[in-house]
N, C-alpha and C positions, 0 to 999 in steps of 0.2 A: 518168571520161569518158563511159563508156557511160550512166550514170544521167542525165547532163546531156542527152545526145542523145535519150534516151527521154522525158525530161520535156518537151523542146522539141517533139517530135513530138506528145505527148500534148496539150499546150497548143494547138497548131495545129489538132489534130482537134476539140478542144472549141470553138475560135473558129469553125471551119468549120461546126460543127453549130449554133451560135448564128446565124450568118449565113444558113443554110438555113432556120431556123425564122422568121427575120424576113422572109425572102422579098423581095418588091418594096420593102418599106419599109427595107431595108438601107441604101440610099443616103442616105435622110433621116437615119437613125440615125448614120451615119458622119459626115455633115456637122454634125449637132448636137454630136457629140463633138469634132470639129475646131473648131467654133465656141467650145467651152468653154475651149480653151487660151488663154493670155494673148496678147493681140493687140499690146500695146505693148512694145517692148524696153525693157530697164532703163535704157538710156542716154537715154531720152526725157525723163527728168526734168531733164537738163542742156540740153536744146534748147529754144528759145523756142516757146511755143504758137502755132500757126497758127490765126487766126480764119477761119471760113468765112462769107462774106457771101452770104446768099441773096437774089438779086434777079433780077428778070426781065431777060434779056439783051435788048439792042437797045432799051431804053427810055432815055428822057432822064433824067438823074439828078433833076430836079425832079419828074418823073412818078413815079419810084421813091420819092421822099420822100412824095408823096401817098399811094402805095400802103402804104407803111410806117406812116404815121400813121393810115390807114383801117384797117389790120390791128390796130393797137393799140387803137383805139376800138372796133372790132367785137368784139375778145376781151373788153374790159372790159364792154360791153354784154351780151354773152352771159353773162358771169359774174354779172351783176346782173339776169337774167331779162328781158331785152329782146331776145328772139330775133328778133322781127319787123323791128326796126330794124336789128339786125345783119345780117340777111339782105339787106335793102335795101342796106345799105352794101356788102356783099360782092358783090352783083349790079352796083352801080355801079363797083366796083373792077374787075370782070370786063369790063364795058363800056369801061372806061378802057383796058385793054390792047389792045382790038380797035379802037375808034373813040373816039379820044381826046377830042374836043370833046363828043361825046354823053356820054361818061363823066363829064367835068367838070361838064356841066350836071346830070347825075343825082346826082353827089356833092353839088352845091350844094343840090339839093331835099332830099336826105337830111339835110344839115346843118340846114336850116330845121326839119326834123321833130325832130331831136336837141335843137334849141334849146327845143323845147316840153316836154321830159322834165323832170320834178322828182323829187327824192328827199328823204326826210325827214331823212336823215342829211347834216349839213353837209359832212363830209369827202368824202362820195361825190359831192355836188353840185359841190364844188370840183374834184374829180378829173375829173368829166364836162366842166366848163367848161374846164379846162386841155387835155384831150385834144381837145375839139371846136375850141378856139382854134387848136391846133397844126395840125389838119387844115384848118381854115379859111384859115389863113396859106399852107399849102402849096398849096391849090387857087387862091388868089388869085395867088400867085407864078407858077403854071403858066398861069393865064388871062392874066396880063400878058405872059408870055413868048410865048404863042401869038397875042397881041393880039386875043382874042376879046371882051373886055369892057373898056371904059375904066374904070380905077380912079384915084381921086383920090390924089395924093402928099400925104402930110402935110407 
């Protein structure tokens, strides 16, 4: 029993020495160690997954749809080395959250610019066309809802 007590005290002294050597970084080290432990309990396998929907709060659902479509198109453009158009699209989306009519008009201007892009790869051109059509439809729906521009009904 005495050997266990001596071993425990020696272990605590070694741990205290390590903490003194770490100094002010000791908190960061302890947090990292705590972060390494398993975060999900084993019973979570039997529980349904919760999906997290990231959207700007306080925005109209159709406006959120425009922002999501713009995000998809911007990410795709960035992946295909069209950073300037992607930046313009991101700026229009930012303007959409603060001043919606001006943002919609800016989005329409960017869509005109996207329409002029061409790719050698047929699949890439089709993907660009699909993403831009999705964004165009979302922008038109929001325009109609705000009654900013008259659109023809088919």
